[in-house]
C-alpha positions as CSV (number, residue, x, y, z in Angstrom):
1,X,0.0,0.0,0.0
2,X,1.5,3.4,-1.0
3,X,1.0,6.1,1.5
4,X,-0.5,9.4,0.5
5,X,2.0,12.2,1.4
6,X,0.3,15.3,0.0
7,X,-3.1,16.3,-1.3
8,X,-4.0,18.7,-4.1
9,X,-7.4,20.3,-3.7
10,X,-9.5,22.0,-6.4
11,X,-11.2,25.3,-5.5
12,X,-14.4,26.0,-7.2
13,X,-17.0,23.4,-6.3
14,X,-14.6,21.5,-4.1
15,X,-13.5,23.9,-1.3
16,X,-16.6,26.0,-1.8
17,X,-18.7,27.9,-4.2
18,X,-20.8,26.6,-7.0
19,X,-18.3,25.3,-9.5
20,X,-18.3,28.7,-11.2
21,X,-15.9,31.6,-10.7
22,X,-16.4,33.7,-7.6
23,X,-13.8,36.4,-6.8
24,X,-11.7,35.5,-3.8
25,X,-13.1,38.5,-1.8
26,X,-16.6,37.0,-2.1
27,X,-15.8,33.3,-2.1
28,X,-17.0,31.2,0.8
29,X,-15.7,27.8,1.6
30,X,-18.2,25.2,2.6
31,X,-18.7,25.0,6.4
32,X,-16.5,21.8,6.7
33,X,-13.7,22.8,4.3
34,X,-11.4,24.5,6.7
35,X,-11.8,21.6,9.2
36,X,-10.8,19.2,6.4
37,X,-7.7,21.2,5.5
38,X,-6.8,21.3,9.2
39,X,-7.2,17.5,9.5
40,X,-4.7,17.1,6.7
41,X,-2.2,19.2,8.6
42,X,-2.9,17.4,11.9
43,X,-2.1,14.1,10.0
44,X,1.2,15.5,8.6
45,X,-0.2,15.7,5.1
46,X,0.8,18.7,3.0
47,X,-2.1,20.4,1.2
48,X,-2.0,22.4,-2.0
49,X,-4.5,24.3,-4.1
50,X,-4.8,23.1,-7.7
51,X,-7.0,25.4,-9.7
52,X,-7.7,26.7,-13.2
53,X,-8.5,30.4,-12.9
54,X,-8.8,31.8,-16.5
55,X,-10.5,35.0,-15.1
56,X,-7.0,36.1,-14.1
57,X,-6.1,36.4,-17.8
58,X,-9.3,38.5,-18.3
59,X,-8.2,40.9,-15.5
60,X,-11.1,40.0,-13.2
61,X,-8.8,38.8,-10.4
62,X,-5.1,38.5,-9.8
63,X,-2.9,35.5,-8.9
64,X,-2.1,37.3,-5.6
65,X,-5.9,37.4,-4.8
66,X,-6.0,33.6,-5.0
67,X,-2.7,33.1,-3.2
68,X,-3.9,35.2,-0.3
69,X,-7.2,33.3,-0.2
70,X,-5.5,29.9,-0.2
71,X,-3.1,31.0,2.5
72,X,-6.1,32.0,4.7
73,X,-7.6,28.6,4.2
74,X,-4.4,27.1,5.6
75,X,-3.1,25.4,2.4
76,X,0.7,25.0,2.2
77,X,1.0,26.4,-1.3
78,X,-1.1,27.2,-4.4
79,X,-0.7,26.1,-8.0
80,X,-3.0,28.2,-10.2
81,X,-3.3,28.3,-14.0
82,X,-4.2,31.8,-15.0
83,X,-4.8,30.9,-18.7
84,X,-7.9,30.1,-20.7
85,X,-8.4,26.5,-21.8
86,X,-7.7,27.7,-25.4
87,X,-4.3,29.2,-24.5
88,X,-2.5,25.9,-25.1
89,X,-0.4,26.2,-21.9
90,X,1.0,23.2,-20.1
91,X,-0.6,24.2,-16.8
92,X,-4.4,24.2,-17.5
93,X,-5.9,21.0,-16.1
94,X,-6.2,18.3,-17.4
95,X,-2.6,19.1,-18.5
96,X,-0.1,18.2,-15.8
97,X,2.1,21.3,-15.6
98,X,0.8,22.5,-12.3
99,X,1.3,19.1,-10.7
100,X,4.8,18.7,-12.2
101,X,5.7,22.2,-10.9
102,X,4.5,21.3,-7.4
103,X,6.5,18.1,-7.5
104,X,9.7,20.0,-8.3
105,X,9.1,22.9,-5.8
106,X,8.1,20.6,-2.9
107,X,10.1,17.4,-3.8
108,X,6.9,15.3,-4.2
109,X,6.5,11.9,-5.7
110,X,3.3,12.4,-7.6
111,X,2.3,8.7,-7.3
112,X,2.2,9.4,-3.5
113,X,-0.3,12.3,-3.8
114,X,-4.0,12.6,-4.2
115,X,-6.1,15.0,-6.2
116,X,-9.5,16.0,-4.8
117,X,-11.8,17.7,-7.2
118,X,-15.3,17.7,-8.7
119,X,-14.6,17.7,-12.4
120,X,-13.7,14.4,-14.0
121,X,-12.6,15.9,-17.3
122,X,-10.0,18.1,-15.6
123,X,-9.2,17.1,-12.0
124,X,-9.5,13.3,-12.5
125,X,-7.7,13.2,-15.8
126,X,-4.8,15.3,-14.6
127,X,-4.4,13.1,-11.5
128,X,-4.6,10.0,-13.7
129,X,-1.9,11.2,-16.0
130,X,0.6,11.5,-13.2
131,X,-0.4,8.4,-11.3
132,X,-1.9,10.3,-8.3
133,X,-4.9,9.0,-6.4
134,X,-8.2,10.4,-7.8
135,X,-10.9,11.4,-5.4
136,X,-14.1,12.9,-6.9
137,X,-16.4,14.9,-4.7
138,X,-20.1,15.2,-5.4
139,X,-20.2,18.9,-4.7
140,X,-20.0,21.6,-7.4
141,X,-20.0,19.8,-10.8
142,X,-19.4,16.4,-9.1
143,X,-22.9,14.9,-9.8
144,X,-22.8,16.1,-13.4
145,X,-19.3,14.7,-13.8
146,X,-20.6,11.3,-12.7
147,X,-23.7,11.5,-14.9
148,X,-24.2,13.9,-17.8
149,X,-20.5,14.4,-18.5
150,X,-19.1,11.0,-17.6
151,X,-18.3,10.4,-21.3
152,X,-15.7,13.1,-21.2
153,X,-13.5,11.0,-18.9
154,X,-15.0,7.5,-19.5
155,X,-11.6,5.7,-19.5
156,X,-10.6,6.9,-16.0
157,X,-12.1,5.6,-12.8
158,X,-11.8,7.6,-9.5
159,X,-10.2,5.7,-6.6
160,X,-12.9,7.1,-4.3
161,X,-16.1,9.1,-4.7
162,X,-16.8,11.2,-1.7
163,X,-19.8,13.3,-0.7
164,X,-17.6,16.3,-0.1
165,X,-14.1,17.5,0.8
166,X,-14.4,16.4,4.5
167,X,-15.4,12.9,3.6
168,X,-12.6,12.7,1.0
169,X,-10.0,13.8,3.7
170,X,-11.4,11.3,6.2
171,X,-11.0,8.5,3.5
172,X,-7.3,9.6,2.9
173,X,-6.5,9.5,6.6
174,X,-8.2,6.0,7.0
175,X,-6.4,4.8,3.9
176,X,-3.0,5.9,5.2
177,X,-3.8,4.2,8.5
178,X,-4.5,0.9,6.6
179,X,-8.3,1.1,7.1
180,X,-9.4,2.6,3.8
181,X,-10.7,0.6,0.8
182,X,-8.1,-1.6,-0.8
183,X,-7.0,-0.2,-4.2
């Protein structure tokens, strides 16, 4: 059993919000999200934001706005793509540039990390490409990812489907303690 040493968490629809852009000044995490992030810290698991935020490229927010927000949430670092999906960059999920950068900056082995997100076509595909654990939450776009949009990531299976971020974190902790589902 490989231990999970670090966790990447999507923002919109996973930490809070609706799955759509909300400026960091107005964004509200779900009531359990800060508790979930603290639980990771208490269990010696590093946590990182992993987010596509194309509104930065439109001038509707800044990278610093998001970095400050993620710092307030208690995350160890933030990896944010500021580009549109059409920009062709290497960092827009499902591409793996953000994960690879995080691995370099924090000396991570990506196969010992987990990605928690609610979009199969971005979060789960990026995680799959680097061999990370894939945890889909049902909040935000999660239900639609599992239903209406399942065809966009049909060849990838999540390692775990959680009701929300807190349940996902509890699963990771149980898994690391040898009590999670066998993979």
